[in-house]
PAVO-431498 format. One line per field, with one value per atom (N, C-alpha, C, O): residue number from 1; residue in three letters; atom name; x negated, y negated, z negated. Coordinates in Angstrom, 3 decimals. Each point is the difference from the previous one (the first is absolute). Layout:
BEGIN
pos	c(NUM	...)
code	c(ALA	...)
site	c(CA	...)
X	c(X	...)
Y	c(Y	...)
Z	c(Z	...)
% end
This chain:
BEGIN
pos	c(1	1	1	1	2	2	2	2	3	3	3	3	4	4	4	4	5	5	5	5	6	6	6	6	7	7	7	7	8	8	8	8	9	9	9	9	10	10	10	10	11	11	11	11	12	12	12	12	13	13	13	13	14	14	14	14	15	15	15	15	16	16	16	16	17	17	17	17	18	18	18	18	19	19	19	19	20	20	20	20	21	21	21	21	22	22	22	22	23	23	23	23	24	24	24	24	25	25	25	25	26	26	26	26	27	27	27	27	28	28	28	28	29	29	29	29	30	30	30	30	31	31	31	31	32	32	32	32	33	33	33	33	34	34	34	34	35	35	35	35	36	36	36	36	37	37	37	37	38	38	38	38	39	39	39	39	40	40	40	40	41	41	41	41	42	42	42	42	43	43	43	43	44	44	44	44	45	45	45	45	46	46	46	46	47	47	47	47	48	48	48	48	49	49	49	49	50	50	50	50	51	51	51	51	52	52	52	52	53	53	53	53	54	54	54	54	55	55	55	55	56	56	56	56	57	57	57	57	58	58	58	58	59	59	59	59	60	60	60	60	61	61	61	61	62	62	62	62	63	63	63	63	64	64	64	64	65	65	65	65	66	66	66	66	67	67	67	67	68	68	68	68	69	69	69	69	70	70	70	70	71	71	71	71	72	72	72	72	73	73	73	73	74	74	74	74	75	75	75	75	76	76	76	76	77	77	77	77	78	78	78	78	79	79	79	79	80	80	80	80	81	81	81	81	82	82	82	82	83	83	83	83	84	84	84	84	85	85	85	85	86	86	86	86	87	87	87	87	88	88	88	88	89	89	89	89	90	90	90	90	91	91	91	91	92	92	92	92	93	93	93	93	94	94	94	94	95	95	95	95	96	96	96	96	97	97	97	97	98	98	98	98	99	99	99	99	100	100	100	100	101	101	101	101	102	102	102	102	103	103	103	103	104	104	104	104	105	105	105	105	106	106	106	106	107	107	107	107	108	108	108	108	109	109	109	109	110	110	110	110	111	111	111	111	112	112	112	112	113	113	113	113)
code	c(UNK	UNK	UNK	UNK	UNK	UNK	UNK	UNK	UNK	UNK	UNK	UNK	UNK	UNK	UNK	UNK	UNK	UNK	UNK	UNK	UNK	UNK	UNK	UNK	UNK	UNK	UNK	UNK	UNK	UNK	UNK	UNK	UNK	UNK	UNK	UNK	UNK	UNK	UNK	UNK	UNK	UNK	UNK	UNK	UNK	UNK	UNK	UNK	UNK	UNK	UNK	UNK	UNK	UNK	UNK	UNK	UNK	UNK	UNK	UNK	UNK	UNK	UNK	UNK	UNK	UNK	UNK	UNK	UNK	UNK	UNK	UNK	UNK	UNK	UNK	UNK	UNK	UNK	UNK	UNK	UNK	UNK	UNK	UNK	UNK	UNK	UNK	UNK	UNK	UNK	UNK	UNK	UNK	UNK	UNK	UNK	UNK	UNK	UNK	UNK	UNK	UNK	UNK	UNK	UNK	UNK	UNK	UNK	UNK	UNK	UNK	UNK	UNK	UNK	UNK	UNK	UNK	UNK	UNK	UNK	UNK	UNK	UNK	UNK	UNK	UNK	UNK	UNK	UNK	UNK	UNK	UNK	UNK	UNK	UNK	UNK	UNK	UNK	UNK	UNK	UNK	UNK	UNK	UNK	UNK	UNK	UNK	UNK	UNK	UNK	UNK	UNK	UNK	UNK	UNK	UNK	UNK	UNK	UNK	UNK	UNK	UNK	UNK	UNK	UNK	UNK	UNK	UNK	UNK	UNK	UNK	UNK	UNK	UNK	UNK	UNK	UNK	UNK	UNK	UNK	UNK	UNK	UNK	UNK	UNK	UNK	UNK	UNK	UNK	UNK	UNK	UNK	UNK	UNK	UNK	UNK	UNK	UNK	UNK	UNK	UNK	UNK	UNK	UNK	UNK	UNK	UNK	UNK	UNK	UNK	UNK	UNK	UNK	UNK	UNK	UNK	UNK	UNK	UNK	UNK	UNK	UNK	UNK	UNK	UNK	UNK	UNK	UNK	UNK	UNK	UNK	UNK	UNK	UNK	UNK	UNK	UNK	UNK	UNK	UNK	UNK	UNK	UNK	UNK	UNK	UNK	UNK	UNK	UNK	UNK	UNK	UNK	UNK	UNK	UNK	UNK	UNK	UNK	UNK	UNK	UNK	UNK	UNK	UNK	UNK	UNK	UNK	UNK	UNK	UNK	UNK	UNK	UNK	UNK	UNK	UNK	UNK	UNK	UNK	UNK	UNK	UNK	UNK	UNK	UNK	UNK	UNK	UNK	UNK	UNK	UNK	UNK	UNK	UNK	UNK	UNK	UNK	UNK	UNK	UNK	UNK	UNK	UNK	UNK	UNK	UNK	UNK	UNK	UNK	UNK	UNK	UNK	UNK	UNK	UNK	UNK	UNK	UNK	UNK	UNK	UNK	UNK	UNK	UNK	UNK	UNK	UNK	UNK	UNK	UNK	UNK	UNK	UNK	UNK	UNK	UNK	UNK	UNK	UNK	UNK	UNK	UNK	UNK	UNK	UNK	UNK	UNK	UNK	UNK	UNK	UNK	UNK	UNK	UNK	UNK	UNK	UNK	UNK	UNK	UNK	UNK	UNK	UNK	UNK	UNK	UNK	UNK	UNK	UNK	UNK	UNK	UNK	UNK	UNK	UNK	UNK	UNK	UNK	UNK	UNK	UNK	UNK	UNK	UNK	UNK	UNK	UNK	UNK	UNK	UNK	UNK	UNK	UNK	UNK	UNK	UNK	UNK	UNK	UNK	UNK	UNK	UNK	UNK	UNK	UNK	UNK	UNK	UNK	UNK	UNK	UNK	UNK	UNK	UNK	UNK	UNK	UNK	UNK	UNK	UNK	UNK	UNK	UNK	UNK	UNK	UNK	UNK	UNK	UNK	UNK	UNK	UNK	UNK	UNK	UNK	UNK	UNK	UNK	UNK	UNK	UNK	UNK	UNK	UNK	UNK	UNK	UNK	UNK	UNK	UNK	UNK	UNK)
site	c(N	CA	C	O	N	CA	C	O	N	CA	C	O	N	CA	C	O	N	CA	C	O	N	CA	C	O	N	CA	C	O	N	CA	C	O	N	CA	C	O	N	CA	C	O	N	CA	C	O	N	CA	C	O	N	CA	C	O	N	CA	C	O	N	CA	C	O	N	CA	C	O	N	CA	C	O	N	CA	C	O	N	CA	C	O	N	CA	C	O	N	CA	C	O	N	CA	C	O	N	CA	C	O	N	CA	C	O	N	CA	C	O	N	CA	C	O	N	CA	C	O	N	CA	C	O	N	CA	C	O	N	CA	C	O	N	CA	C	O	N	CA	C	O	N	CA	C	O	N	CA	C	O	N	CA	C	O	N	CA	C	O	N	CA	C	O	N	CA	C	O	N	CA	C	O	N	CA	C	O	N	CA	C	O	N	CA	C	O	N	CA	C	O	N	CA	C	O	N	CA	C	O	N	CA	C	O	N	CA	C	O	N	CA	C	O	N	CA	C	O	N	CA	C	O	N	CA	C	O	N	CA	C	O	N	CA	C	O	N	CA	C	O	N	CA	C	O	N	CA	C	O	N	CA	C	O	N	CA	C	O	N	CA	C	O	N	CA	C	O	N	CA	C	O	N	CA	C	O	N	CA	C	O	N	CA	C	O	N	CA	C	O	N	CA	C	O	N	CA	C	O	N	CA	C	O	N	CA	C	O	N	CA	C	O	N	CA	C	O	N	CA	C	O	N	CA	C	O	N	CA	C	O	N	CA	C	O	N	CA	C	O	N	CA	C	O	N	CA	C	O	N	CA	C	O	N	CA	C	O	N	CA	C	O	N	CA	C	O	N	CA	C	O	N	CA	C	O	N	CA	C	O	N	CA	C	O	N	CA	C	O	N	CA	C	O	N	CA	C	O	N	CA	C	O	N	CA	C	O	N	CA	C	O	N	CA	C	O	N	CA	C	O	N	CA	C	O	N	CA	C	O	N	CA	C	O	N	CA	C	O	N	CA	C	O	N	CA	C	O	N	CA	C	O	N	CA	C	O	N	CA	C	O	N	CA	C	O	N	CA	C	O	N	CA	C	O	N	CA	C	O	N	CA	C	O	N	CA	C	O	N	CA	C	O	N	CA	C	O	N	CA	C	O	N	CA	C	O)
X	c(-11.810	1.389	0.514	-0.310	1.076	0.546	1.426	0.833	-0.554	1.355	0.499	-0.709	1.926	0.615	1.079	0.883	-0.945	1.011	0.667	-0.627	1.883	0.729	0.540	-0.540	1.566	0.547	-0.037	-0.698	1.427	0.037	-0.220	0.447	-1.126	-0.057	0.981	-0.105	1.041	1.044	-0.039	-0.314	0.638	0.135	1.466	0.592	-0.002	1.426	0.223	-0.196	0.610	0.389	1.500	0.743	-0.294	1.424	0.561	-0.692	1.979	0.699	0.435	-0.091	0.561	0.353	1.435	0.316	0.563	1.413	0.413	0.978	-1.657	0.225	-1.377	-0.362	-0.394	-1.419	-0.246	-0.868	1.593	-0.261	0.408	-0.762	1.943	0.494	-0.865	-0.340	-0.021	-0.766	-1.449	-0.685	0.210	-1.362	-0.016	-0.735	1.529	-0.106	0.580	-0.560	1.659	0.582	-0.963	-0.235	-0.339	-0.977	-1.271	-0.634	0.269	-1.168	0.223	-0.929	2.121	0.316	-0.206	-0.531	0.954	-0.221	-1.471	-0.420	-0.371	-1.443	-0.649	-0.855	1.265	-0.542	0.376	-0.844	2.118	0.471	-0.723	-0.214	-0.162	-0.698	-1.501	-0.711	0.224	-1.431	-0.807	-1.207	1.841	-0.688	-0.483	0.581	-1.643	-0.416	0.793	0.556	-0.500	0.770	-0.562	-0.423	0.427	-0.269	1.286	0.542	-0.055	1.258	-0.270	-0.780	1.417	-0.105	1.411	0.718	-0.316	1.323	0.036	-1.035	2.224	0.167	-0.448	0.299	-1.019	-0.411	1.179	-0.116	1.242	1.186	0.803	0.978	-1.384	0.661	-1.083	-0.238	-0.421	-1.161	0.329	-0.826	1.999	0.339	0.175	-0.465	1.139	0.158	-1.353	-0.272	-0.569	-1.333	-0.810	-0.735	0.860	-0.730	0.478	-0.814	2.110	0.539	-0.409	-0.382	0.457	-0.416	-1.475	-0.383	-0.435	-1.428	-0.219	-0.800	1.506	-0.129	0.397	-0.688	1.777	0.459	-1.021	-0.378	-0.069	-0.935	-1.325	-0.537	0.004	-1.301	0.042	-0.997	2.139	0.065	0.394	-0.311	0.990	0.547	-0.695	0.139	-0.886	-0.568	-1.522	-0.604	0.009	-1.451	-0.504	0.378	-1.221	-0.480	-0.921	-0.245	-0.264	-0.816	0.867	-0.500	1.801	0.884	1.072	0.524	-0.192	1.099	-0.426	-0.567	0.847	-0.389	1.079	0.744	-0.676	0.884	-0.886	-0.876	1.110	-0.729	1.007	0.915	-1.086	0.871	-0.706	-1.230	1.997	-0.581	0.744	1.060	-1.632	0.631	-0.712	-0.424	0.296	-0.565	-1.448	-0.324	-0.576	-1.380	-0.094	-0.756	1.517	-0.027	0.608	-0.494	1.564	0.626	-0.941	-0.101	-0.576	-0.943	-1.131	-0.394	-0.125	-1.076	0.479	-0.731	1.944	0.545	0.099	-0.315	0.752	0.161	-1.325	-0.034	-1.049	-1.328	-0.498	-0.983	1.648	-0.391	0.658	1.011	-1.595	0.540	0.936	-0.387	1.622	0.989	0.499	-0.153	0.743	0.576	1.399	0.459	0.211	1.329	0.281	-0.389	1.063	0.421	1.510	0.568	0.080	1.451	0.280	-0.585	1.484	0.315	1.504	0.668	-0.144	1.389	-0.006	-0.570	1.204	0.036	0.387	0.749	-1.261	0.418	-0.854	-1.080	1.590	-0.654	-1.333	-0.923	0.804	-1.247	-1.171	-1.061	1.256	-1.056	-0.160	-1.112	2.203	-0.076	-0.915	-0.749	0.802	-0.895	-1.461	-0.872	0.607	-1.375	-0.507	-1.128	1.960	-0.391	-0.206	-0.965	1.857	-0.142	-1.290	-0.685	0.356	-1.231	-1.238	-0.953	0.966	-1.142	-0.127	-1.111	2.228	-0.028	-0.498	-0.666	0.979	-0.426	-1.527	-0.542	-0.138	-1.470	-0.603	-1.078	1.777	-0.487	0.802	-0.209	1.124	0.924	0.789	0.213	0.220	0.738	1.493	0.538	0.146	1.451	0.663	-0.460	1.550	0.686	1.492	0.608	-0.040	1.450	0.454	-0.310	1.047	0.482	1.497	0.754	-0.317	1.418	0.263	-0.222	0.694	0.146	1.455	0.316)
Y	c(124.195	-0.337	-0.565	0.538	-1.595	-0.675	0.454	-0.021	0.433	0.375	-0.961	-0.291	-0.201	-0.877	0.798	0.560	-0.501	0.703	-1.008	-0.529	0.264	-0.942	0.720	-0.166	0.943	0.780	1.476	0.782	-0.408	1.382	0.034	-0.891	1.905	0.224	1.120	1.096	-1.372	0.965	0.420	-0.789	2.047	0.543	0.327	0.693	-1.188	0.196	0.643	-0.632	1.900	0.717	-0.168	0.151	-0.458	-0.225	0.804	0.322	-0.010	0.839	-0.798	-1.227	1.947	-0.608	-0.523	-0.816	1.259	-0.293	-1.438	-0.489	-0.185	-1.427	-0.656	-0.460	0.409	-0.363	-1.389	-0.156	-0.838	-1.354	-0.131	-0.521	0.983	-0.118	0.795	-0.501	1.734	0.846	-0.436	0.444	-1.301	-0.522	-1.373	-0.230	-0.669	-1.402	-0.281	-0.816	1.460	-0.266	0.409	-0.809	2.031	0.323	-0.853	-0.273	-0.142	-0.862	-1.334	-0.540	0.005	-1.258	0.174	-0.889	2.035	0.280	0.082	-0.499	1.128	0.096	-1.377	-0.298	-0.530	-1.364	-0.783	-0.670	0.756	-0.739	0.428	-0.814	2.087	0.506	-0.243	0.296	-0.834	-0.258	1.224	0.034	0.969	1.224	-0.061	-0.691	1.417	0.195	1.170	0.795	-0.685	1.091	0.389	-0.849	2.143	0.550	0.683	0.828	-1.169	0.524	0.934	-0.322	1.471	0.969	0.239	0.869	-1.650	0.232	1.337	0.552	-0.059	1.258	-0.140	-0.990	1.995	0.024	0.328	-0.109	0.507	0.322	-1.238	0.101	-1.256	-1.267	-1.003	-0.977	1.209	-0.817	-1.467	-0.863	0.554	-1.406	-0.751	-1.130	1.762	-0.623	-0.140	-1.020	2.031	-0.063	-1.145	-0.675	0.449	-1.103	-1.354	-0.891	0.732	-1.270	-0.202	-1.105	2.166	-0.098	-0.373	-0.840	1.457	-0.324	-1.466	-0.681	0.202	-1.402	-0.944	-0.990	1.285	-0.847	-0.017	-1.069	2.234	0.093	-0.665	-0.759	1.029	-0.566	-1.502	-0.680	0.144	-1.442	-0.799	-1.187	1.831	-0.759	0.256	-0.802	1.905	0.354	0.057	0.119	-0.205	0.054	1.393	0.978	-0.867	1.314	0.673	1.203	-1.958	0.586	0.723	0.829	-1.139	0.578	0.912	0.867	-1.050	0.754	0.510	-0.738	2.006	0.592	0.966	0.565	-0.390	0.978	0.979	-0.407	1.688	1.043	0.754	0.636	-0.708	0.718	1.257	0.058	0.933	1.233	1.202	-0.120	1.280	1.258	0.720	-0.611	1.907	0.852	-0.349	-0.053	-0.191	-0.328	-1.265	-0.032	-0.989	-1.244	0.213	-0.531	1.310	0.297	0.789	-0.273	1.238	0.813	-0.855	0.157	-1.056	-0.878	-0.907	-0.224	-0.296	-0.830	0.788	-0.519	1.769	0.812	0.382	0.410	-0.539	0.242	-1.183	0.122	-1.266	-1.212	-0.028	0.663	-1.434	-0.144	-1.190	-1.116	1.352	-1.049	0.086	1.034	-2.104	0.007	0.601	0.476	-0.491	0.603	0.270	-0.781	1.884	0.338	0.137	0.714	-1.395	0.076	0.624	-0.399	1.381	0.684	0.176	0.419	-0.736	0.272	0.908	-0.347	1.518	0.912	1.393	0.181	0.812	1.381	0.690	-0.471	1.595	0.719	0.625	0.061	0.399	0.637	-0.985	0.332	-1.530	-1.019	-0.489	-0.312	0.244	-0.394	0.915	-0.466	1.766	0.947	-0.261	0.083	-0.396	-0.301	-1.243	-0.023	-1.000	-1.243	0.227	-0.506	1.258	0.274	0.769	-0.284	1.252	0.769	-0.873	0.115	-0.984	-0.898	-1.000	-0.303	-0.205	-0.967	0.657	-0.646	1.923	0.705	0.073	0.029	-0.002	0.054	-1.231	0.076	-1.224	-1.245	-0.364	-1.064	1.946	-0.290	-1.276	-0.798	0.615	-1.194	0.220	1.008	-1.936	0.117	-0.122	-0.742	1.489	0.041	-0.244	0.529	-1.333	-0.175	0.636	-0.499	1.605	0.715	-0.193	0.334	-0.876	-0.110	0.997	-0.293	1.468	1.099	0.159	0.874)
Z	c(35.055	0.149	-1.323	-1.062	1.115	-1.174	-0.245	0.907	-2.142	-0.375	-1.064	-0.963	1.134	-0.982	-0.705	0.650	-1.962	-0.772	-0.907	-0.917	1.165	-0.825	-1.227	-1.094	1.248	-1.097	0.361	-0.645	1.650	0.470	1.498	0.721	-0.260	1.448	0.301	-0.551	1.412	0.291	1.457	0.892	-0.678	1.344	0.180	-0.827	1.903	0.234	1.369	1.039	-1.060	1.211	0.157	-0.970	2.158	0.183	1.161	0.966	-1.100	0.978	1.217	0.029	0.964	1.278	0.046	0.866	-1.767	0.178	-0.344	0.566	-1.440	-0.272	-0.119	-1.083	2.144	-0.124	-0.573	-0.859	1.300	-0.491	-1.463	-0.815	0.485	-1.374	-0.973	-1.072	1.432	-0.909	-0.149	-0.921	1.805	-0.114	-0.645	-0.960	1.472	-0.415	-1.378	-0.732	0.348	-1.322	-1.120	-0.897	0.899	-1.044	0.083	-1.019	2.222	0.144	-0.695	-0.600	0.666	-0.689	-1.505	-0.665	0.132	-1.424	-0.350	-1.044	1.911	-0.237	0.006	-0.835	1.775	0.076	-1.253	-0.594	0.190	-1.173	-1.271	-0.898	0.819	-1.179	0.050	-0.960	2.074	0.131	0.366	-0.240	0.815	0.384	1.439	0.836	-0.564	1.380	0.565	-0.758	2.072	0.595	1.353	0.785	-0.529	1.320	0.425	-0.734	1.907	0.498	1.155	0.896	-0.911	1.090	0.544	-0.495	1.527	0.592	0.741	0.372	-0.172	0.718	1.448	0.667	-0.197	1.405	0.908	1.221	-1.791	0.789	0.388	0.742	-1.236	0.350	0.416	-0.710	1.855	0.376	0.246	-0.298	0.829	0.239	-1.312	-0.144	-0.811	-1.319	-0.687	-0.633	0.752	-0.615	0.592	-0.722	2.014	0.642	-0.518	-0.245	0.078	-0.509	-1.451	-0.384	-0.434	-1.400	-0.087	-0.813	1.640	0.033	0.345	-0.640	1.645	0.410	-1.138	-0.248	-0.434	-1.110	-1.124	-0.479	0.057	-1.127	0.345	-0.807	1.988	0.371	0.199	-0.243	0.685	0.243	-1.247	-0.099	-0.848	-1.127	-1.332	-0.924	0.802	-1.301	0.043	1.066	-2.228	-0.147	0.373	-0.645	1.669	0.420	-1.021	0.092	-1.055	-1.067	-1.029	-0.761	0.733	-1.004	0.591	-0.700	1.979	0.612	1.365	0.806	-0.559	1.277	0.468	-0.802	2.106	0.613	0.764	0.765	-0.978	0.714	0.851	-0.524	1.828	0.929	0.470	0.026	0.340	0.510	-0.524	-0.614	0.866	-0.359	-1.117	-0.980	1.132	-1.044	-0.338	-1.187	2.158	-0.376	-0.875	-0.971	1.319	-0.781	-1.388	-0.994	0.943	-1.288	-0.900	-1.197	1.771	-0.765	-0.551	-1.156	1.975	-0.462	-1.131	-0.965	1.076	-1.080	-1.295	-1.071	1.162	-1.205	-0.637	-1.161	1.900	-0.576	-0.812	-0.731	0.850	-0.717	-1.372	-0.230	-0.674	-1.357	-0.050	0.347	-0.780	-0.208	-1.430	-0.651	0.161	-1.340	-0.012	-1.038	2.161	0.117	1.471	0.868	-0.596	1.357	0.004	-0.827	1.755	0.172	1.364	1.006	-0.983	1.252	0.131	-0.945	2.105	0.346	1.212	1.034	-1.149	1.129	-0.425	-0.960	1.677	-0.244	-1.061	-0.357	-0.135	-1.097	0.415	-0.812	2.049	0.439	-0.073	-0.528	1.054	-0.063	-1.436	-0.426	-0.318	-1.407	-0.797	-0.858	1.132	-0.681	0.348	-0.865	2.125	0.433	-0.728	-0.492	0.427	-0.655	-1.491	-0.573	-0.063	-1.428	-0.292	-0.983	1.830	-0.197	0.167	-0.770	1.770	0.213	-1.144	-0.436	-0.050	-1.108	-1.278	-0.810	0.620	-1.207	-0.111	-1.105	2.233	-0.020	-0.662	-0.588	0.682	-0.599	-1.254	-0.583	0.170	-1.114	0.245	-0.913	2.159	0.407	-0.205	0.457	-1.137	-0.125	1.376	0.868	-0.696	1.288	-0.212	-0.931	1.805	0.054	1.301	1.082	-1.184	1.175	0.126	-0.914	2.053	0.320	1.115	1.175	-1.551	0.964	0.424	0.807)
% end
């Protein structure tokens, strides 16, 4: 498998309450900075996640940008991977899980709780 690393590889978990805004605005910043990104939209907003997936897959380089849809199993698998930074917007309980998983790789975390 080929991995392309531009500057930083970032994992972005986003909440359900403003799914498009909380995903696409930070993604624009990642693109502008030359970073790769994996986006994990909330499974609680499946229609928004489907549209975000369609936009990202049709408009961006799949070697640099990806969307992972799903629930706890997919989230757990993502957290087992090494990223340069993890950004999470959501509740404190999941924030603790993400912080603990990131600590195993000494990955910096931005938590918006």
